[in-house]
N, C-alpha and C positions, 0 to 999 in steps of 0.2 A: 505492500497500499503506499502512495505516496506521503509526500510531509503533507505538502497542500489539503492531501483530504481527510487529511487527520485535522486540524486546523479548522473551529464551530465557524460558519461562516458569520456572524459577528464581528468574530477576530482578522477574520479574511477584506476585509474595508479597507479599501488605498489607504492608507498610514495621511497621503495628505488630503483625506476628506474630515479625518477628525482635527487635522492643525487647523485649517478652515474651518470648520466648525468652533476652536476654541477664540480663535480672530476673529469670528461674526459677534461671539455670546462676549469677548469684552468688549468687541466695538459697543456692542448695544449697552453693557454693563455702564461705560465711558456717559454714552449718550444718559442715560440713566442719571448717571451720576450728576451731568453737567442740568443736568434740570434740577433736580434736588437741589443743586448752589445758586442754583437762581433763585430759585424761586424761594430757598432759607437765611436769605441775605450774607452766603457769601463774602461777598467785596466791602460790607462794613467791618470785617474782621480781617481781612487779608487788606486793605489798603494799612490801615494803622499799625498792623504789623509791622507792615514796612519799613514803615515812618518810623517806629520804634526799632527798630534794627539797624538804621541808617544813620539815627541820633546815637544808641553807642558806639557801635561800632565805625561809623566812618562812614562804611561807604555798605552797600547790603543791593547785589546782584540781579534782583528782580524787580519788575516796574510796578509803579503802581498802574492802575485802570480805572477804566470808566467805563460804567456797565454796558453799553453799547460795543466798548470794541471789544472786551474784553469775550462777551456772547455770541460775538460774531467772527472772533478768533477760533472760539473752542466749534462754532458749527462749521466751521470752514475745516480744519483738521478731523472733525470727523465727519467732511465729509470726504478727503484723502485718505483716509482709514477703510474705510470702505470700498472706496474705490480698488483700493488695492487686496480687494480680497480672492479676485482673478487668482494673483501674483502668490496667494499663499495656495489656495486649493491648489491651482499649477503648481507645485511641488519648488520654484524658482527658491536658487541660492540666497539672491543680493535681501533676501526679506528679512530670511532670518535672524541678521543681527538687528533690522527691524524690529519685527515682533519680539525680540529678546529686551532691547531697549524700554518699547510701550509698557509690555507687562510687569517691568520691574517696575518702571516707575507708578503703576498702576496701583500694585502691592502698596510701594512707600506709600503713596498718593491716600487708599484704603487706612491701611497704618495709621497715616497722618491725622486723617477725622479722627478714628478712633482713640488714637492718645490722647488728641486736644479736649475730646468730652470728658474722659477721666479725670481732665485736670482742669477741665474749667476757663481756661486760658489760654496763649499762645505766649505771648510774651508778658509780666509781672502786670504792665500796664492795662494790658488789651483781656479784658474779661466778656465773657459769654453768658447768658442763660443757658443752662444741658436740654439739649445737648449741643452737637456743634454744626453750626452749618455744613450740609452735605453729609451729616452723622447717617441717616437712616438709607442710603443707597453705600455706603463703604461695604456692607456685608458684601453684595453682588463683585463688588471691585476683588475682594480680595478673596473670593474664593472664583472666578473666573480667570482673574493673575494669575491663583494656583494652577488651574485646572491649564491655561494657556505653557506656564514653567513646565507640568507634564509631559506635556504632549508633542512643544519643543525635545525636549530629551528622551523620549522613547522617539521620537521621528529623527534625531541627530545621525549627519551624516560622515556615518568611522567613524 
């Protein structure tokens, strides 16, 4: 009996299909998270945090945002990510580092929102009522980014 016949049909799915599904799930979680942040006043915490860090450190590399430019930037990023889906499903090698970066950033994003919810502040001068803006969608970011990293590892190229 050959080795392929011994593998259950569910395991015979093209590895890039699972990878592509992980990509789409992470994109969807990011879209939900963007809406969560927009609806819960994320910039009211983010911008004062950036200002406080600049005052304390003398320099901080993150910009302040107006709502419209922030949301437009995130929507453009989401469109670009969704447009890249065929490259993930197609197994193109160049997209893998992009996918790793995306998954790791989203993992830390979800962890950050959870951490700051527990603390009740970002820096000592920027407090907010709990939960932190963007917290409700953080579990989706955490779950989908871990799933994405697992699929990336399972489909690594040699």
